[in-house]
N, C-alpha and C positions, 0 to 999 in steps of 0.2 A: 110283547109284551108292553102294558101302558106303566110305567113312572108317574109316581106321586109326591108332589112335594110334601115333608113333613107337615104334618100339622101345628101348628102351632098352642101352646095351652092358651086357654082363654080367661083373657082378662077382664074381670069387674072393676070399677073405679068406683069407688065410695063417694056417697054423697057429698058432694063441695056444694056449702053453701054460698050465698050471691056476697057475703060478709069476708069470709075465707077467698071471695076472689078479685074483692078489691085490696086486701090488705096484701094480695100477691101485685098489683097490679101498682103497688104506690112504692114496697119494698122496690121494682125495678125501675121505676120513675126517679126514686132517690139514688139508686147505683149509679143509672147511665147521665144526670143531670148533676151527679158529685162534683164539682169543684175543689182541688185543692192549692192550696194560697202559700206561698212561701216569704214568711214575712221577714223583711232587708233591717239591720240596726240602724239607726235613728243618725246616731252617733256614736264614734267607737271611741272610748274615750281615750286619751295617748297618755296621761298621765292618772291613771286610778289611784294610785297612790295619794292624789291631795284630795284632804279634808272640806268637801265643799259644794256646794249647788251648782246645779245643770249651768246656770247661768255666770257664777263664778270659775267653773272649768273654761266653760267659752274664752272668754277674756285671758284667762290662765295661757289657755294655749295659742290664741293668739299674739300675747306680748312675748309667749318661747320663742313662737314660731318666726316673729318679725326680729328677735336679735332684743331684746328692748331691757335692758338688768332693770329687774321689779324685784321686792320682799312681799309675799304672801302673807296677811297679816299678821305685819311688824308691828312688835312693840313700842310705840312713842313713849319718848320720855317726859315725865312731870313739867307742867306749867309752873316754871318760878313765881311766888308772889299770890297765891292763890292760897285759898284756904280748905280746898276740896283736894283729895288726889285723885285727878284724873288717870286711868288704863283705859285708853282708847288701842284699840288693833285696827289702823283702816284695812280694808280688803289687798289693796293692793300698793303698795310705798313706794315711787320710781324717785329714788334718791337724787340720783345724778339731774333730774330736771326739775327735783323740787315740787311733784307731783304727788298727790292722793286720788284714788279711782275707788267709790265703793259703789257698790252694787247693791238696788232696794229693791226689798218683794213688793210684791205692792198691796199685798195686806197686812201685813206686820207693819214695815213703817208711815203705812199711810193711816193708821190709829194717832190718836190726837197725842197722849204721853210720848209717843213714839215719834213721834216729828219735831215735837219740840226738844226731845233729849239730841236728836240728829240735826237741828238749829245751833243749841248748843254746843256737839261735836265737832262740825265745819265751823266754827266760829274759833274755836282750839286750832284745828288746822290751820286758820288764816293767820292767827296769833304767830305760831311756829313760822311762815315764812312758806305755806306750801298752797299749790294754786290747789284746790277741790276741786272732781268731776261728779256726779253719782248720775248712776245710770239704773234706771225701772229694768226690772228682766222679762219683761214683752219687747224690749226695745233692744235690750242685748238678744234676745229668742229671732228678732223679726229682723236685723240689721243691721251687726255688729259692725261691718266693714264702717260703715255711716260713721258712727258713734264715737268711733276710735280715730279716725279721721279729723273729730270735732276737737281731739285732743292738740291743740297748736303746739304747743313742748314737744311733740314727739313727732308731728305732721314729716317733718323733712330730715327725720333719723336715719340712717341706712342701715344703720346697725353698726357690733365694732368692726376694727381692723381688723381687714381677709374675711370679712361673711361677705362668703355664697347667699346670692336666692336660689335655691332650688326650684318653687314652686310659689304662687300664693295662694291659702290654704282658706278654703270657704268652710266654715266648719256647719254652714249649713245645706251646703251640698246633698248630702245624703237623704236630707228630710224631705228640701224641694224632690227628689228626683223619686222617693218613695209615695210620694202626694198625687205628683205629677200623674202616675201612672196606677194610682185608685180610681176605682169604678164607684161610681154614687150609686146606692140604693132604691130604683123608680121609687115614688110616693105611693101607697098604697090609696086603691081606690075609697071612698066611701060608699058606705054598704057592700062592700067585696064579700064580709064574710058571711059565712054559712053554718045553718046552725046544724049540729047534729040528729040525725033520726030518730027518735024517739020509738022503741020498741015497744 
């Protein structure tokens, strides 16, 4: 007796157009070549309650991490023997060292009327006996440690009594690490675009 395999039902394929096939190929290519990127935090703000710009927060963190006493956006007293009432608030006032540090943004502080105001403000600080340092925001973002090394009044300061240096803080280390691993997209070749076929 002969045993035969059961018959399979006949399967008829629907007519598939070449356009649908190309869509399926594109979808499969996209799913295979897909890359997932996890974005790293560029800089974690250790002082989120401080209201200021990123460059101001970087200077704030640097001064705090090095144990340097300062006041952020302090009010200075009015200058005696002047007709106007000055209400200047320096970004960082280091009273112990008689130093004022101002963080300058490229756009706002390069305007002519603001530059004139800044010159007057720095003259008032000098008149009150403070040494004035102003740092541009791009300089802070690129090399803050070199800028702070230029402040001669705090260069030899080793912190208050009993201060322990746990670690040197590089505020841009995370940014440098994130950018070092970043791949650059290749530049498209000229004339590499293809036109869609018209029906």
